[in-house]
N, C-alpha and C positions, 0 to 999 in steps of 0.2 A: 490189114486191120490194125488199128491202134490197140496197144496192150489193154487199156481200160475197156475198149469196145469188145475185145475178145472175152475178157472176164465176164462182162455183162451178158454176152451171147451164150456162154457156157451156163451161167446161172439161169438164163431164160429157158434154155433147153431142158434143164433139170426141173424147172417149175412145172413142166407138163406132167411130171411124175410125182409131184409133191401134193398129194391129196390131203384132205382134212382128216384128222384123227376121228375115229368113231366115238371116242370118249370125251375128248376136249373140244372137238370141232376146230382145232387150230392146225395150221400147217407146221411142219418141222422146220426149225430154223437152220437154214443152210449156210455153212461157212466154208472157207477154203480148206480147212482140215477135216471136214466131215468125211467119214469113210462111208461110201454108199452101201457097203455090205454090212458092217457092224453097227454103225450109228443110225444111218438112214433106213436100213433094212429093206432095201429095194428088192423086189421079187426078181429072181434070176432071169426070167423071161423078159421082164420089163427092162432089166439092165442090158440084156443082149440087144433089144430093140433100141435102147438109148445109145449104146455104143455104135450101132449101125448108123443111126442118124448123125451122131457126133462125128464119126469118121467121114461121112459124106459132106457134112457142113464145113468141116475144117480141113478137108483134103488130106486126111490121114489114111495111110494104107491100112485097111482093116486086117490084112494078113499079118501085120506086126503086133497086133493086140492078141495076146494069149488069154482068152476069156477064162479058162480053167484055173489060171493062177490067182484070179480074184474071186471066182465063184466056182469052187470045186464041187463035184457031185456029192462028195462026202464032206459035210460041213465040220466034221470032227478033226479033219486034217488042217494044219496051219495054212493060211493063205495070205497073199500080199494085200495090203490095203489099197482100195481104189478110191483115192481122195479127189475132191473137186480141184485141189491144187494141182494134182497130176494131170487132170483134164485140161486145166487152164494153161499150164506150162507146156504141155504137148501141143496144144493148139497154137501157142505163140511160136514154138519151134518149127511147126509144120511137119512134125513126125512124132511117133509114139516114143515117149521117154521111159515108159515102164519096162519092167523085166520081160 
């Protein structure tokens, strides 16, 4: 896949989880540096499903993605950002580039 096509495919996958706000009826503006946990506030169950679909679509070994680093059970502990940029760059590399 061409780099631009990969980026579009990642954004398209994310749009399935980008519902309208109950208050503004607008969708969240997704950008490369959007952190799915802190900025987008994706539900951890939805994030898990998203990463499963992502790994399947881009042939990423799901065993290399440590979900708890990005979505710890205790949200008071520090966690790594799960950005759209990380998803795009990992898809381009054909392997998970996160920690």
